[in-house]
C-alpha positions in Angstrom: -52.1 21.3 28.3 -49.4 21.3 30.9 -46.9 19.6 28.5 -47.4 22.2 25.8 -48.0 25.2 28.0 -44.6 26.7 27.4 -45.0 26.6 23.6 -48.5 28.0 23.9 -47.4 30.9 26.1 -44.5 31.7 23.7 -46.9 31.8 20.8 -49.2 34.1 22.7 -46.3 36.6 23.2 -46.1 37.0 19.4 -49.7 36.9 18.4 -51.7 38.8 21.1 -50.2 42.2 20.4 -51.3 41.8 16.8 -54.9 41.5 17.9 -54.8 44.7 19.9 -53.0 46.5 17.0 -55.7 45.3 14.6 -58.4 47.0 16.6 -56.3 50.1 17.0 -54.8 50.6 13.6 -56.8 48.2 11.4 -53.7 46.1 10.9 -50.1 46.2 12.0 -48.9 49.4 13.7 -47.1 52.2 11.9 -43.5 51.4 11.1 -44.0 47.7 11.6 -41.4 45.6 9.8 -38.9 48.4 9.1 -35.6 47.1 10.5 -33.7 48.5 12.2 -36.7 50.4 13.7 -37.2 54.0 12.8 -39.2 56.8 14.5 -42.5 57.0 12.7 -44.6 59.4 14.8 -44.3 61.7 17.8 -45.1 60.3 21.2 -47.4 62.1 23.7 -45.4 64.6 25.7 -44.4 64.7 29.3 -47.2 63.9 31.7 -46.7 64.9 35.4 -49.3 62.5 37.0 -47.9 59.5 35.0 -44.4 60.6 35.9 -45.3 60.8 39.6 -46.9 57.4 39.6 -43.8 55.8 38.0 -41.6 57.6 40.5 -43.6 56.0 43.3 -43.0 52.6 41.7 -39.3 53.3 41.4 -39.1 54.5 45.0 -40.7 51.2 46.2 -38.1 49.2 44.2 -35.3 51.3 45.8 -36.6 50.7 49.3 -36.9 47.0 48.6 -33.3 46.8 47.4 -31.8 49.0 50.1 -33.8 47.8 53.1 -34.9 44.2 52.5 -35.5 43.5 56.2 -38.6 45.8 55.9 -40.0 43.1 53.6 -39.3 40.2 55.9 -35.8 39.2 54.9 -33.6 37.7 57.6 -29.9 38.4 58.1 -27.6 35.6 57.1 -25.8 33.4 59.7 -23.3 31.9 57.3 -19.6 32.0 57.8 -17.6 32.9 54.8 -14.1 31.5 54.3 -11.4 33.5 52.4 -10.8 32.6 48.8 -7.6 31.1 47.5 -5.5 33.5 45.6 -5.8 32.9 41.8 -4.1 34.6 38.9 -6.0 36.2 36.1 -6.7 33.7 33.2 -4.7 34.0 29.9 -7.6 35.7 28.1 -8.1 38.5 30.6 -5.4 40.9 29.4 -6.1 40.5 25.6 -9.8 41.0 26.3 -9.1 44.1 28.3 -6.9 45.5 25.5 -9.6 44.7 22.9 -12.2 46.4 25.0 -10.2 49.6 25.6 -9.0 49.7 22.0 -12.5 49.2 20.5 -13.9 51.9 22.9 -11.2 54.3 21.8 -11.7 53.7 18.0 -15.5 54.0 18.2 -15.4 57.3 20.1 -12.3 58.9 18.6 -13.2 58.6 14.9 -9.7 58.8 13.5 -9.7 59.4 9.8 -7.0 56.7 9.3 -9.4 54.1 10.8 -12.6 54.9 8.9 -14.7 52.9 8.3 -13.3 50.5 10.9 -15.0 52.5 13.6 -18.4 51.4 12.3 -17.8 47.9 13.5 -16.4 48.3 17.0 -19.6 47.5 18.8 -19.1 43.7 18.6 -15.4 43.5 19.6 -16.1 46.1 22.4 -18.9 44.0 23.9 -17.2 40.6 23.5 -14.0 42.0 24.9 -16.1 43.2 27.8 -17.6 39.7 28.3 -14.2 38.1 28.4 -12.8 40.8 30.7 -15.6 40.3 33.2 -15.1 36.5 33.0 -11.5 37.0 33.8 -12.3 38.9 36.9 -14.8 36.2 37.9 -12.1 33.6 37.3 -9.7 35.3 39.6 -12.2 36.0 42.3 -13.6 32.5 42.2 -10.5 30.2 42.4 -10.4 29.6 38.7 -14.1 28.8 38.0 -15.9 31.0 35.5 -18.4 30.5 32.7 -15.8 30.5 29.9 -13.4 28.2 31.8 -16.1 25.7 33.0 -19.0 26.0 30.6 -17.7 27.0 27.1 -20.5 25.2 25.2 -23.1 26.9 27.3 -21.5 30.3 26.5 -21.8 29.5 22.8 -25.5 28.6 23.1 -26.0 31.8 25.2 -24.7 33.8 22.3 -27.0 32.2 19.8 -30.0 32.4 22.2 -29.1 36.1 22.8 -29.6 37.1 19.2 -32.9 35.3 19.0 -34.2 36.7 22.3 -33.2 40.3 21.4 -35.1 40.0 18.1 -38.2 39.2 20.1 -37.8 42.5 21.9 -37.3 44.3 18.6 -40.6 42.6 17.4 -42.6 43.8 20.4 -41.0 47.2 20.1 -43.1 47.8 16.9 -46.3 47.5 18.9 -45.4 50.3 21.3 -44.5 52.5 18.3 -40.8 52.2 18.6 -39.7 53.1 22.1 -36.2 52.9 20.7 -35.0 53.4 17.2 -31.8 53.5 15.1 -31.2 56.8 13.3 -27.9 55.6 11.7 -29.6 52.9 9.5 -28.1 54.3 6.3 -24.5 53.4 7.3 -25.1 49.8 6.1 -27.3 48.3 3.5 -30.7 46.8 4.5 -29.3 43.2 4.4 -26.1 44.4 6.0 -28.1 45.9 8.9 -29.9 42.6 9.5 -26.7 40.6 9.5 -24.8 43.1 11.6 -27.5 43.6 14.2 -27.9 39.8 14.5 -24.2 39.6 15.3 -24.4 42.6 17.6 -27.1 41.1 19.8 -25.0 38.0 20.5 -23.2 39.4 23.6 -26.4 40.5 25.4 -27.0 37.4 27.4 -23.3 36.5 27.9 -22.6 39.9 29.3 -25.6 39.7 31.6 -24.7 36.4 33.1 -21.0 37.3 33.4 -22.0 40.3 35.5 -24.5 38.1 37.5 -21.7 35.7 38.4 -19.5 38.6 39.3 -22.0 39.7 41.8 -22.2 36.1 43.1 -18.6 36.3 44.0 -19.6 38.7 46.7 -21.3 36.2 49.0 -22.6 38.8 51.5 -24.5 40.4 48.7 -26.1 37.1 47.7 -27.0 36.2 51.2 -28.6 39.6 51.7 -31.6 38.5 49.6 -31.4 34.7 50.3 -33.7 34.5 53.3 -36.9 36.2 52.4 -40.6 35.5 52.3 -41.7 32.3 50.4 -44.1 32.8 47.6 -45.6 29.5 46.3 -48.6 29.8 44.0 -50.9 26.9 43.0 -51.8 25.9 39.5 -54.9 28.1 39.6 -52.8 31.1 40.2 -50.3 30.1 37.5 -53.1 29.9 34.8 -54.6 33.2 36.1 -51.2 34.9 35.6 -51.1 33.6 32.0 -54.6 35.0 31.4 -53.7 38.4 32.9 -50.5 38.5 30.9 -52.4 37.7 27.7 -54.9 40.5 28.4 -52.0 42.9 29.0 -50.4 42.1 25.7 -53.7 42.7 23.8 -54.2 46.0 25.5 -50.5 47.0 24.8 -51.3 46.6 21.1 -54.4 48.8 21.5 -52.9 51.4 23.9 -49.2 51.5 22.7 -48.4 54.8 24.5 -50.2 54.3 27.8 -49.0 50.7 28.2 -45.6 50.8 26.6 -44.0 49.4 29.8 -45.8 46.1 29.3 -43.1 45.3 26.8 -40.5 45.0 29.6 -42.6 42.7 31.8 -44.7 40.8 29.2 -42.5 37.7 29.4 -42.9 37.3 33.1 -46.7 36.6 33.5 -46.7 34.3 30.5 -43.4 32.3 30.7 -42.8 32.1 34.4 -46.1 30.3 35.1 -45.5 28.1 32.1 -42.1 27.1 33.4 -43.6 26.4 36.8 -46.4 24.3 35.4 -43.8 22.3 33.4 -41.7 21.9 36.6 -38.8 23.6 34.8 -36.3 25.5 37.0 -36.3 29.3 36.7 -35.0 32.1 39.0 -38.5 32.2 40.5 -38.4 28.6 41.7 -36.3 29.3 44.8 -39.0 31.8 46.0 -41.4 29.0 46.7 -39.0 26.5 48.0 -36.7 28.5 50.2 -37.6 32.2 50.0 -34.4 32.8 48.1 -34.8 36.0 46.1 -31.1 36.3 45.3 -31.4 34.9 41.8 -34.0 37.5 40.8 -32.4 40.5 42.6 -28.8 39.8 41.4 -29.8 39.2 37.7 -31.8 42.5 37.9 -28.8 44.4 39.4 -26.5 42.7 36.9 -28.6 44.1 34.0 -28.7 47.5 35.6 -24.9 47.5 35.5 -25.0 46.2 32.0 -27.4 48.9 31.0 -25.1 51.6 32.4 -22.3 50.4 30.0 -24.7 50.1 27.1 -26.0 53.6 27.6 -22.5 55.1 28.3 -20.9 53.6 25.2 -23.9 54.3 23.0 -24.1 57.9 24.1 -20.4 58.6 23.5 -20.4 57.0 20.1 -22.6 59.8 18.9 -21.8 62.7 21.2 -18.2 63.2 19.9 -19.1 63.2 16.1 -22.7 64.1 15.6 -22.1 65.4 12.1 -20.6 62.1 10.9 -22.2 59.2 12.6 -19.9 56.2 13.2 -22.0 53.6 15.0 -24.8 51.8 13.1 -25.9 50.3 16.4 -26.6 53.7 17.9 -30.1 54.0 19.3 -32.3 56.8 20.6 -35.4 56.6 22.7 -38.9 57.8 22.1 -40.7 57.2 25.4 -44.2 58.7 26.0 -45.0 60.6 29.2 -41.6 60.0 31.0 -38.9 61.4 28.7 -37.5 63.8 31.3 -34.4 64.2 33.4 -31.5 62.7 31.5 -28.4 62.0 33.5 -25.9 61.6 30.7 -27.4 59.3 28.2 -30.3 59.0 25.8 -32.2 57.0 28.4 -34.2 59.1 30.9 -33.5 58.4 34.5 -36.7 56.4 35.2 -35.9 54.2 32.1 -33.0 52.6 34.0 -35.5 50.9 36.3 -36.7 49.1 33.2 -33.3 47.3 33.0 -34.1 45.5 36.3 -37.1 43.8 34.7 -35.3 43.3 31.4 -32.6 41.3 33.2 -35.2 39.0 34.8 -37.0 38.6 31.5 -33.7 37.6 29.8 -33.1 34.8 32.2 -36.7 33.6 31.8 -36.2 33.6 28.0 -33.0 31.6 28.4 -34.8 29.0 30.6 -37.6 28.8 28.0 -35.3 28.5 25.0 -33.0 26.0 26.7 -35.9 23.8 27.8 -37.5 23.8 24.3 -34.3 22.5 22.7 -33.7 20.0 25.5 -30.7 21.8 27.1 -30.4 22.0 30.8 -30.4 25.7 31.8 -28.4 25.0 35.0 -26.9 28.5 35.1 -29.0 29.2 38.1 -29.0 25.9 39.9 -25.4 26.1 41.1 -23.8 28.9 43.0 -20.5 29.7 41.2 -18.8 30.5 44.4 -19.9 27.4 46.3 -19.3 24.6 43.9 -17.7 24.3 40.5 -19.9 24.6 37.5 -20.4 21.6 35.3 -21.3 21.6 31.6 -24.8 20.3 31.1 -25.3 17.5 28.6 
């Protein structure tokens, strides 16, 4: 059981929502299988009590991030030595130019460049990945993911596409919390191929931003000395059971429990990794009370999410009559679709990015373990020792 628990938990992620959906709809939910996902029905409108409750959860998270000492975190006593000056790597400037140029083409919609503007999402995001890596390289004395772990970056790109499709799959069972209105720009098979390629920079961008945050050692140490949380096997199995129940209920209550989509990976895969003795960002909680892995990956994804929403919003805002971005998405979120800052995402939705980032790392650990690859991205601090490519 312990040996196969990770595979079993992974299978539960994909099968349990079907059970709830069967009792709710008599089969798969409306819109299931249409890719990219489309809006198939109206969600319940704004609900003040639901909104107030979620605001309370968001406020708790903010207090935890801003005032960790309230929760038992101790200040660091480490002494930090200045870094040696390092030049930017050779790929930094070309990557920055590609990022800015892709951004301009996607937003400007120049007639002379049509339909090139349809395909700027991928170079924009991969340019962003290499740009951030260049900054990490400079701040970290020449050590970065691309310079030290190129094979890992390639595997991250492949894993990224697979992982995002799992989110797209679960999205059907909450009646499309996000959907893609510009699905007619490309053919059905073209959409699948293009979206598969478009998802490849999700994990690379996330981990690049994570390591960028790691180059600020005081930020890392802020969350490195907290309360230890070590759960026994009974608790691990209990979490898997609770996560399983939540997935079934999500399929039956797609509007009320839409948020389960963003945390479903945690109660199933984290205990499975623990039971298999596989490292995950939760492992240091029990051993050292080090929360920095979880907090920094969550913050990294929040930053990542800002750029996602920013570039997505602008790609449609400046030319609504002639859509240019087949990757453009909109949200259909029940009860909470209120108070937009600048993007399609409502303000409270940004807190979902925190859990999404943690879930992505858990998916990476799970996928890497299943194929026999050492997911050592989390076991070495980039700014304390050089990264080494796992075998």
